[in-house]
C-alpha positions in Angstrom: 11.5 5.8 22.1 15.3 7.9 21.5 17.1 6.8 18.6 20.9 6.7 19.0 22.7 9.0 15.8 24.0 5.9 14.2 20.0 4.8 13.6 18.7 7.8 12.9 22.2 8.2 10.2 21.1 4.6 8.5 17.3 5.7 7.9 18.1 8.9 6.2 20.6 6.9 4.4 17.8 5.1 3.1 15.2 7.5 2.7 17.5 9.3 0.5 18.6 6.5 -1.6 14.9 5.7 -2.2 14.5 9.3 -3.1 18.1 9.7 -5.1 16.6 6.8 -7.2 13.7 8.4 -8.2 15.2 11.6 -9.2 17.8 10.0 -11.4 14.9 7.2 -12.9 12.8 10.3 -13.3 13.0 10.9 -16.9 13.6 7.3 -18.1 10.0 6.6 -16.9 9.0 9.9 -17.9 8.7 8.9 -21.6 5.7 6.8 -22.1 3.2 4.4 -20.2 5.7 1.3 -20.7 8.8 2.8 -19.4 6.5 4.3 -16.4 4.4 0.8 -15.4 6.5 -2.0 -17.2 10.0 -0.5 -17.1 10.3 -0.7 -20.8 9.8 -4.5 -20.5 13.6 -5.0 -19.9 13.9 -6.8 -16.8 16.6 -9.4 -16.3 14.3 -12.8 -13.9 16.4 -11.9 -10.8 15.5 -8.1 -10.3 11.5 -9.1 -11.6 11.6 -12.0 -9.0 13.0 -10.3 -6.1 10.7 -6.9 -6.8 8.1 -9.6 -6.5 9.5 -11.1 -3.4 9.6 -7.8 -1.8 6.9 -6.3 -2.7 5.0 -9.1 -0.9 7.1 -8.6 2.0 5.1 -5.5 3.4 5.4 -3.9 7.0 2.2 -5.7 8.0 3.7 -9.1 7.0 5.7 -9.5 9.9 2.7 -7.9 12.3 -0.2 -10.5 11.3 2.3 -13.4 10.9 3.9 -13.1 14.6 0.0 -11.9 15.6 -1.4 -15.2 14.2 1.4 -17.7 16.3 0.0 -15.6 19.6 -3.3 -15.7 18.8 -4.0 -19.3 17.3 -0.2 -21.2 16.9 2.1 -21.3 13.7 -0.7 -23.6 11.5 -2.6 -19.9 10.8 0.2 -19.7 8.4 -1.2 -22.3 5.8 -3.8 -19.2 5.2 -1.0 -18.2 3.0 1.3 -21.5 2.7 -1.6 -23.0 1.1 -1.4 -20.2 -2.1 1.8 -21.9 -2.7 -0.3 -24.3 -4.6 -1.4 -21.6 -7.2 1.3 -19.6 -7.3 3.7 -22.6 -8.2 1.7 -23.4 -10.8 1.8 -19.8 -12.5 5.5 -20.9 -13.0 5.4 -23.7 -15.6 1.9 -22.5 -17.1 0.4 -19.2 -16.6 3.8 -17.2 -16.6 4.3 -18.0 -20.0 0.7 -17.2 -21.1 0.8 -14.0 -19.7 4.4 -13.1 -21.4 3.0 -14.2 -24.3 0.0 -12.5 -24.4 2.1 -9.0 -24.1 -0.4 -6.3 -21.9 0.0 -4.3 -19.6 -2.4 -5.2 -17.0 -4.8 -8.0 -16.2 -7.7 -5.6 -17.4 -5.9 -5.7 -20.8 -6.1 -9.4 -21.2 -10.1 -9.0 -21.3 -10.3 -7.1 -24.5 -7.6 -9.7 -25.8 -9.3 -13.0 -24.8 -13.1 -11.8 -25.7 -13.1 -9.1 -27.6 -16.3 -7.8 -28.4 -18.8 -4.8 -26.3 -19.3 -7.6 -22.8 -15.2 -7.5 -23.1 -14.9 -3.4 -23.0 -17.3 -3.8 -20.1 -15.4 -6.0 -18.3 -11.9 -4.1 -18.8 -14.2 -0.8 -17.5 -15.4 -3.3 -14.2 -11.5 -5.0 -13.4 -10.2 -1.1 -13.7 -12.6 0.2 -11.6 -12.5 -3.3 -8.8 -8.5 -2.7 -9.1 -7.9 0.9 -9.1 -10.3 1.9 -6.9 -11.0 -1.3 -4.3 -8.7 -3.8 -4.2 -5.6 -1.8 -4.3 -6.9 -0.1 -1.9 -7.7 -2.7 0.2 -4.4 -3.5 0.4 -2.4 -0.2 0.4 -5.0 0.5 3.6 -3.7 -2.8 5.6 -0.1 -1.8 5.0 -0.2 2.0 6.1 -2.2 1.1 8.9 0.4 -1.6 9.4 2.6 1.8 9.3 1.0 3.3 11.9 1.3 0.5 14.3 4.9 1.0 14.1 5.1 4.6 14.0 3.1 4.2 17.4 5.1 1.8 19.6 8.7 3.5 18.2 7.7 7.0 17.8 4.6 7.6 19.8 3.1 9.0 16.7 -0.8 9.7 16.8 -2.5 7.8 14.2 -3.2 10.5 11.9 0.0 11.7 11.9 2.2 8.3 11.5 -0.2 7.6 8.6 0.5 11.2 6.7 4.2 10.9 7.6 4.3 7.1 6.0 2.3 8.3 2.7 4.4 10.7 1.9 7.8 9.4 2.2 6.5 6.2 -0.1 4.5 8.2 -3.2 7.6 11.2 -3.2 10.1 8.5 -5.5 7.5 6.1 -6.8 5.3 9.1 -8.4 8.6 10.7 -10.4 9.9 7.4 -11.6 6.9 4.9 -11.7 7.8 1.6 -12.2 11.4 2.2 -12.7 12.0 3.2 -8.9 9.5 0.4 -7.6 11.7 -2.2 -9.0 15.7 -0.9 -8.3 14.7 0.0 -4.2 12.7 -3.8 -4.2 16.1 -5.3 -4.7 17.5 -3.1 -1.8 14.9 -3.4 0.4 14.7 -7.3 -0.3 18.0 -7.7 1.2 17.6 -5.0 3.9 14.0 -6.4 5.2 15.3 -9.8 5.4 18.7 -9.3 7.4 16.4 -7.0 9.9 14.0 -9.9 10.4 16.8 -12.6 10.2 18.9 -10.6 12.9 15.3 -9.7 15.1 15.1 -13.7 15.4 18.2 -14.4 16.4 18.6 -12.3 18.9 14.3 -13.1 20.2 15.4 -16.7 20.3 18.7 -16.0 22.0 16.5 -14.2 24.6 14.5 -17.0 25.3 17.4 -19.7 25.2 16.5 -20.9 22.2 15.2 -24.5 22.4 15.8 -24.6 25.4 13.5 -21.9 26.7 10.9 -23.1 24.6 10.5 -26.3 26.3 11.5 -25.0 29.6 8.1 -22.6 28.8 6.1 -25.8 27.5 6.9 -27.7 30.8 5.9 -24.4 32.8 2.4 -23.8 31.3 3.8 -20.4 30.1 4.0 -21.4 26.4 0.8 -23.6 24.6 1.9 -26.5 22.8 -0.8 -26.1 20.8 0.5 -22.5 19.0 3.9 -24.4 18.1 2.1 -27.1 16.1 2.1 -27.4 12.1 -1.6 -28.8 11.9 -4.0 -28.5 14.5 -5.5 -31.0 16.3 -8.7 -31.9 15.3 -11.8 -32.8 18.0 -13.1 -35.9 19.2 -14.8 -37.0 16.6 -14.5 -39.0 13.8 -14.7 -36.7 10.5 -18.3 -37.7 10.2 -18.5 -36.0 13.4 -19.3 -32.7 13.9 -17.1 -32.6 17.3 -14.5 -33.6 14.7 -14.1 -30.3 12.9 -12.9 -27.9 15.1 -12.7 -24.3 13.7 -8.9 -25.1 13.4 -9.7 -28.1 11.2 -12.0 -26.8 9.0 -10.3 -23.2 8.4 -6.9 -25.8 7.4 -9.7 -27.6 5.1 -11.0 -24.8 3.1 -7.5 -23.5 3.1 -6.0 -26.5 1.2 -9.0 -27.5 -0.5 -10.8 -24.5 -1.6 -9.2 -21.1 -1.4 -6.0 -21.6 -3.5 -8.2 -22.7 -6.6 -10.5 -20.2 -5.6 -8.0 -17.3 -5.1 -8.7 -14.0 -7.2 -4.7 -14.8 -8.1 -4.9 -17.7 -8.9 -3.4 -17.4 -12.3 -0.4 -15.1 -11.1 -2.4 -11.9 -10.0 -1.6 -8.6 -10.1 2.0 -8.4 -9.1 3.3 -11.1 -10.6 1.9 -10.5 -13.8 2.8 -6.9 -14.1 6.9 -8.5 -13.4 6.4 -11.1 -15.5 5.2 -8.4 -18.3 7.7 -6.6 -17.5 10.4 -9.1 -17.9 12.8 -9.1 -21.2 11.8 -13.2 -22.0 9.7 -15.7 -21.4 12.0 -17.4 -19.7 13.0 -14.4 -17.5 9.4 -14.2 -16.5 9.2 -17.8 -15.6 12.5 -18.4 -13.5 11.5 -14.9 -11.8 8.3 -16.3 -10.6 9.9 -19.3 -9.5 12.3 -17.8 -7.4 9.6 -15.4 -5.6 8.2 -18.8 -4.7 11.2 -20.5 -2.9 12.3 -17.4 -1.6 8.6 -16.2 -0.5 6.8 -19.4 0.9 10.9 -21.5 1.8 13.0 -19.1 2.9 11.3 -15.6 4.7 8.4 -17.3 7.0 10.5 -18.5 10.3 12.6 -15.7 11.1 8.8 -14.0 12.1 7.3 -17.0 13.2 10.6 -17.4 15.6 10.1 -13.8 17.2 6.2 -14.4 17.7 7.0 -17.3 19.3 9.3 -15.7 21.9 7.2 -12.6 22.1 4.7 -15.3 23.8 7.8 -16.1 26.5 8.1 -12.5 26.6 5.4 -10.5 26.9 2.6 -12.3 28.6 -1.6 -11.4 27.2 -3.1 -9.0 29.5 -6.0 -8.7 29.6 -8.9 -6.4 31.3 -12.5 -8.2 32.3 -15.5 -6.2 32.9 -15.7 -5.6 36.8 -20.0 -5.3 36.6 -22.7 -5.5 33.9 -22.3 -2.7 32.0 -21.0 -0.2 28.6 -18.1 1.7 26.9 -18.4 5.2 28.2 -15.3 6.7 27.0 -12.1 5.7 25.5 -9.0 8.3 25.7 -6.9 9.6 22.6 -4.6 10.8 24.5 -1.1 9.9 24.3 0.6 8.1 26.7 -2.6 8.0 28.9 -4.6 5.2 27.8 -7.4 5.0 29.7 -11.0 3.2 29.3 -14.6 4.7 31.1 -17.0 2.1 31.6 -20.6 2.7 32.9 -22.1 0.2 35.3 -25.5 -1.0 33.8 -28.1 0.3 37.1 -26.5 4.0 36.8 -23.9 4.2 39.5 -20.5 5.8 39.5 -18.5 4.9 36.0 -15.0 3.2 36.3 -11.3 4.8 35.3 -9.4 2.2 34.2 -5.8 3.1 33.7 -4.4 0.8 30.8 -1.3 2.4 30.8 -1.2 1.3 34.8 -0.8 -2.5 33.2 2.1 -2.1 30.8 4.7 -5.3 31.3 7.8 -3.7 32.3 11.5 -5.3 33.0 10.4 -8.3 30.3 13.9 -6.5 28.7 16.0 -6.3 31.7 14.8 -3.0 32.6 12.0 -2.7 35.2 12.1 1.1 34.2 11.7 1.1 31.1 8.5 1.3 29.7 8.1 -2.0 27.1 5.2 -0.6 25.0 3.1 -3.7 25.8 -0.5 -2.9 27.4 -4.1 -3.3 26.8 -4.9 -0.9 23.8 -8.2 0.4 22.5 -8.2 -0.8 19.7 -9.0 -4.4 21.4 -11.9 -3.2 23.6 -14.5 -5.4 24.1 -11.6 -8.3 23.2 -11.7 -7.8 19.6 -10.2 -5.4 17.2 -12.8 -3.0 15.8 -12.5 -3.1 11.6 -14.7 -0.4 11.5 -14.3 1.7 14.7 -11.3 2.3 16.9 -13.8 4.1 19.6 -16.4 1.8 20.3 -18.9 3.6 22.5 -21.8 2.2 24.4 -20.3 -1.4 23.6 -22.3 -3.5 25.8 -20.8 -5.9 27.9 -21.7 -8.2 31.1 -19.5 -8.9 34.2 -16.1 -10.9 33.4 -16.4 -10.0 29.6 -13.2 -8.5 28.1 -13.5 -5.4 27.7 -9.6 -4.5 26.7 -6.6 -6.2 25.9 -3.0 -6.3 24.4 -3.6 -6.4 20.6 -1.2 -9.6 19.3 0.4 -7.5 16.5 1.7 -5.4 18.5 4.3 -7.9 19.7 6.4 -7.8 16.9 7.3 -4.0 17.4 7.5 -3.8 20.9 10.4 -7.2 20.7 12.2 -5.0 18.0 11.8 -2.1 20.1 13.4 -3.6 23.4 15.7 -6.3 21.9 18.0 -4.3 19.2 20.8 -2.2 20.2 22.1 0.9 18.6 22.5 0.2 14.6 21.0 -2.6 14.6 17.7 -1.1 15.5 18.6 1.7 13.0 18.8 -1.0 10.2 15.5 -3.2 12.1 13.3 0.3 11.6 14.6 0.9 8.0 13.9 -2.8 6.9 10.1 -1.8 7.8 10.0 1.3 6.5 12.0 -0.4 3.1 9.3 -3.2 3.2 6.1 -0.1 3.7 8.0 1.2 1.1 8.3 -2.0 -1.4 4.4 -2.5 -1.4 2.6 1.2 -1.0 5.2 1.9 -4.3 3.7 -1.1 -6.2 0.3 -0.7 -5.5 -0.2 2.6 -5.9 1.4 2.3 -9.0 -0.5 -0.6 -10.1 -3.6 1.1 -9.4 -2.2 3.8 -11.5 -1.8 1.7 -14.7 -5.5 0.2 -14.3 -6.9 3.6 -13.7 -4.4 5.1 -17.1 -4.8 2.2 -19.3 -7.7 0.5 -18.9 -10.0 3.6 -17.6 -8.7 7.1 -18.6 -6.9 6.5 -22.1 -9.2 3.7 -22.7 -12.7 5.4 -22.4 -11.9 8.8 -21.8 -9.1 10.5 -23.9 -7.2 7.7 -26.5 -5.0 10.4 -28.8 -2.8 11.7 -26.2 0.4 12.0 -26.2 2.6 10.2 -24.0 4.0 12.6 -21.4 0.1 13.1 -21.0 -0.8 9.8 -20.0 2.3 9.4 -17.4 1.1 13.1 -15.7 -2.3 11.7 -15.5 -1.1 8.4 -13.9 1.1 10.4 -11.5 -1.8 13.0 -10.7 -4.0 9.3 -10.0 -1.1 7.7 -7.8 -1.7 10.9 -5.1 -5.2 10.3 -5.1 -5.4 6.2 -4.5 -3.1 6.5 -1.4 -4.8 9.4 -0.2 -8.1 7.1 -0.3 -6.4 4.3 1.0 -4.7 7.0 3.8 -8.2 7.6 4.7 -10.1 4.3 5.1 -6.4 3.4 7.2 -7.9 5.8 9.5 -10.8 4.0 9.8 -9.7 0.8 10.6 -8.1 -1.3 13.2 -7.0 -5.0 12.6 -4.9 -5.9 9.5 -5.6 -9.6 10.1 -9.5 -8.8 9.0 -8.6 -6.8 6.4 -6.8 -9.5 4.8 -9.1 -12.4 5.6 -11.7 -10.0 3.7 -9.6 -9.6 1.3 -8.9 -13.0 1.0 -12.6 -13.7 0.3 -14.3 -10.4 -1.2 -13.1 -12.0 -5.1 -12.6 -15.4 -3.9 -15.5 -16.9 -6.6 -13.1 -15.6 -9.1 -10.3 -17.8 -9.4 -11.9 -20.8 -10.8 -13.1 -18.7 -13.8 -9.9 -17.3 -13.9 -8.1 -21.0 -14.5 -10.7 -22.1 -17.3 -10.7 -18.9 -19.6 -6.7 -19.7 -20.2 -7.8 -23.7 -20.4 -11.7 -23.6 -22.0 -12.5 -21.6 -25.4 -16.2 -20.9 -24.3 -15.7 -18.9 -20.8 -17.2 -15.7 -21.6 -16.0 -11.8 -20.4 -19.5 -12.3 -19.0 -18.7 -15.3 -17.2 -16.0 -13.1 -15.3 -18.7 -10.1 -14.4 -20.6 -12.4 -13.0 -18.2 -14.0 -10.7 -16.8 -10.8 -9.6 -20.0 -8.9 -8.7 -21.6 -12.0 -7.2 -18.1 -12.7 -5.3 -17.4 -9.3 -3.7 -21.6 -8.8 -3.0 -22.0 -12.4 -1.0 -18.4 -11.5 0.7 -19.6 -7.6 1.7 -23.2 -9.0 2.4 -22.0 -11.9 4.4 -19.0 -10.0 6.3 -21.4 -6.7 7.0 -24.8 -6.8 6.3 -26.2 -6.2 9.5 -24.3 -3.3 10.1 -24.7 -2.2 6.7 -28.7 -2.0 7.2 -28.4 -0.5 10.7 -26.1 2.2 9.0 -28.9 3.2 7.2 -32.0 2.8 9.0 -33.0 -0.4 7.4 -32.7 -2.3 10.9 -35.1 -5.1 10.0 -33.3 -5.7 7.0 -30.3 -6.3 9.0 -32.1 -8.3 11.8 -33.5 -10.7 8.7 -29.4 -10.7 7.2 -28.7 -11.8 11.1 -28.4 -15.1 10.2 -26.9 -17.7 13.2 -25.0 -19.8 11.2 -24.4 -23.1 12.4 -21.8 -25.3 10.2 -19.3 -27.1 12.3 -15.8 -25.5 12.4 -16.8 -22.7 9.9 -18.9 -21.0 12.9 -18.9 -19.2 16.0 -21.6 -18.1 18.1 -23.8 -18.0 15.0 -21.3 -15.6 13.2 -19.3 -17.1 10.3 -15.5 -17.7 10.4 -13.4 -16.3 7.7 -12.8 -19.2 6.5 -17.0 -19.8 6.7 -17.4 -16.5 4.1 -14.7 -17.6 1.5 -16.7 -20.7 1.1 -20.0 -19.4 0.6 -18.6 -17.2 -1.2 -16.7 -19.2 -3.2 -19.8 -21.8 -3.7 -22.4 -18.8 -4.8 -20.2 -16.9 -7.1 -18.7 -20.1 -9.3 -22.3 -22.1 -9.4 -23.4 -18.6 -10.6 -20.8 -18.0 -13.0 -20.9 -21.3 -14.4 -24.8 -21.1 -14.8 -24.6 -18.2 -16.7 -22.5 -20.4 -19.4 -26.0 -22.0 -20.2 -28.1 -19.2 -20.8 -25.5 -17.1 -22.7 -24.6 -18.0 -26.5 -20.9 -18.7 -26.7 -19.0 -16.6 -29.3 -17.9 -17.3 -32.4 -14.5 -19.6 -32.6 -13.0 -17.2 -35.1 -13.1 -14.2 -33.2 -10.7 -16.1 -30.3 -8.2 -16.5 -32.7 -5.7 -13.6 -32.2 -5.6 -14.5 -28.8 -4.9 -18.2 -29.5 -2.2 -17.6 -31.8 -0.7 -15.0 -29.7 -1.1 -17.3 -26.5 -1.1 -20.5 -28.0 -2.8 -22.1 -24.3 -3.3 -25.7 -23.8 -6.6 -27.4 -23.3 -9.8 -27.7 -24.4 -9.4 -24.9 -27.9 -10.7 -27.6 -30.5 -12.9 -25.1 -32.2 -10.6 -22.3 -32.4 -7.7 -24.5 -33.1 -9.1 -26.2 -36.1 -8.9 -22.3 -37.3 -5.0 -22.3 -36.9 -3.5 -25.2 -38.0 -0.1 -23.5 -38.4 0.5 -23.2 -35.1 1.7 -26.3 -32.9 0.5 -27.8 -30.1 2.9 -28.4 -27.3 1.9 -31.8 -25.2 2.5 -30.1 -22.1 0.2 -32.0 -19.4 3.4 -34.2 -18.6 5.8 -31.2 -17.7 3.9 -28.8 -16.1 2.1 -31.3 -14.0 5.9 -32.9 -12.5 7.0 -29.6 -12.3 4.4 -28.2 -10.5 4.7 -31.5 -8.2 8.3 -31.0 -7.8 7.8 -27.0 -6.7 5.3 -28.4 -4.0 8.2 -30.9 -2.6 10.5 -28.1 -3.3 9.1 -25.2 -1.4 7.2 -27.2 1.3 10.5 -29.6 2.0 12.7 -26.3 2.8 10.2 -24.3 4.6 9.3 -27.7 7.3 12.9 -28.5 6.6 13.9 -25.5 8.2 11.2 -25.6 10.9 12.3 -29.0 12.0 15.9 -28.1 12.3 14.4 -25.2 15.3 12.7 -27.5 17.2 15.0 -30.4 17.1 13.2 -32.5 15.1 16.3 -33.9 12.7 14.7 -37.2 11.6 12.2 -34.7 10.1 14.6 -32.3 9.2 16.1 -34.8 6.6 12.8 -35.8 5.2 12.6 -32.5 4.6 15.9 -31.8 2.8 15.4 -35.1 0.6 11.9 -33.8 -0.6 13.5 -30.9 -1.5 16.0 -31.8 -3.3 13.6 -34.6 -5.0 11.8 -31.4 -6.0 14.2 -29.8 -6.9 15.1 -32.5 -9.8 11.3 -32.4 -10.7 11.6 -28.5 -11.4 14.7 -28.6 -13.3 13.6 -31.3 -15.8 9.8 -29.7 -16.5 11.7 -26.5 -16.9 13.6 -28.8 -19.6 11.1 -30.1 -21.1 8.8 -27.0 -21.3 11.7 -24.9 -23.2 11.8 -27.8 -25.9 8.0 -26.9 -27.1 7.6 -25.6 -30.7 7.6 -21.6 -31.2 4.8 -21.3 -33.8 4.9 -21.6 -37.7 4.7 -18.3 -39.9 
């Protein structure tokens, strides 16, 4: 793609701004680890909350969401909309606890909460998980999204795109740490939101808005299922297997299990870092509230609208097998993508030029390439999670052997619809979204490595600048590892779905550790190990055993699942993997409480005095008669309810306005107003909680 000088100037200006912020703030951030990883604990609520929003708006987000709309429909967004249930609860309960604990990382909480050798082990395990696994997985899918964007916009090969994207984000975040993260996040949030809204307005106009949608529905171009906020059930009743279609069963798992089983159920590493960096408990609470409203209620529709418009403008293109055979070759040449297939009977191979199938003329110029054509990453009709060139993949006559990648649609729409200036702004917005997520997770992974591994178990008595420098070196290594993994992956959605299941069994334990004194470090360790192991085996066991030569174990592991709505063709769906993981890991963790002797209540006094948690703390509370006990249940529960009404009322109210459902939109507005009143009442009630007596 050829960008105009104005477009390049906008992009260069933003990069210069980010690098400048890194240079200006480098000296302050280098003073000590609290400055480098927590901005000195001086953030006001609006910066802390905006930074949360900016970080969760990665460049992969619009690609995944518009892809979900294309593949399954608007309802699929419940996979992340459901998480508002736990994130709003954090506003009224867990945000206050995290700020009082004054920890730097979630792993550091282990020793404060539990104490003893098992707590040290838990801290080390969490340090390894967060610095070397979970944050790396997130970095991997964000880098993958960046490579897809640069592929469409600049025709860069995957390796070059990954290196370029990594170096830009790493430069300023390594210099100034969390200070650079939060300062640039504020700018990135407004730029990214502006770019998304502008593209959505132009895409909506390109299809003539609601009128164009109705025309596309009437002509059959647009499937009405794609526009539903809830999926359609099967023909039977609740008790019939036919009722539980894959979408309905998935929604049941999202709303009934995922939100409370989620690793981030009590805040999560992104929110906790910003809550801990806030200048007061009140700032942490208000920042988390602003994040929930902006993240769930205000941001989704620009991405969804582009996904809907792309269904009208960019038809899915499929290549079906002309015979039984196998994939003999997948081209890696830029601009000459092709697929070579060989027939089963040994006949002459057939070369399929994928570029020749490119959809042209969709933006008004039949001579202008659109970038919308079947891609090698979707060979055999699926994204290949670990292998981008599945040579020797077998197929039958009529099988889909290549098709358009739904995650590329957003970038194709961006490149085709935006004029000079606005194109530069939109590209800069995606760059800003990318950088805001990369810098956060690099900084987070580095903080776990330094605070919970290196300083805790390797070098405990070095000066502050030494630990900052170690953090900078760790940042480089962590991002390089993530870039390598991204070079092996192809589907952002698959990585995201696997990540949700990977530690999905720890959520109940993370809630209980605040509310019940009997939960122990061993309970968390068992939950983490059981969850990660179960999810990995359910997802990859046959492939892993095959790769190691133990194919007989792979055949045993290749269970033919028959769970209505949660298995397709004998394989578990993503929600199916999540549900099984939760059942196994939660059962194992809770069962351990029956055999492990509880710690003495006096060992938990320090934690109880600092955090003042509600719940079943009777034996510990008896040892702290001077700590006032507040009645929190009513304001917490009513605030949670109000937050749900506010977030979902605004979210669906906007959607109903866009699709012409006026009466429903009014109902959404009324619900949001009532929810806002409840939120305000709950926050005032919680502020009246008595401080501990000294």
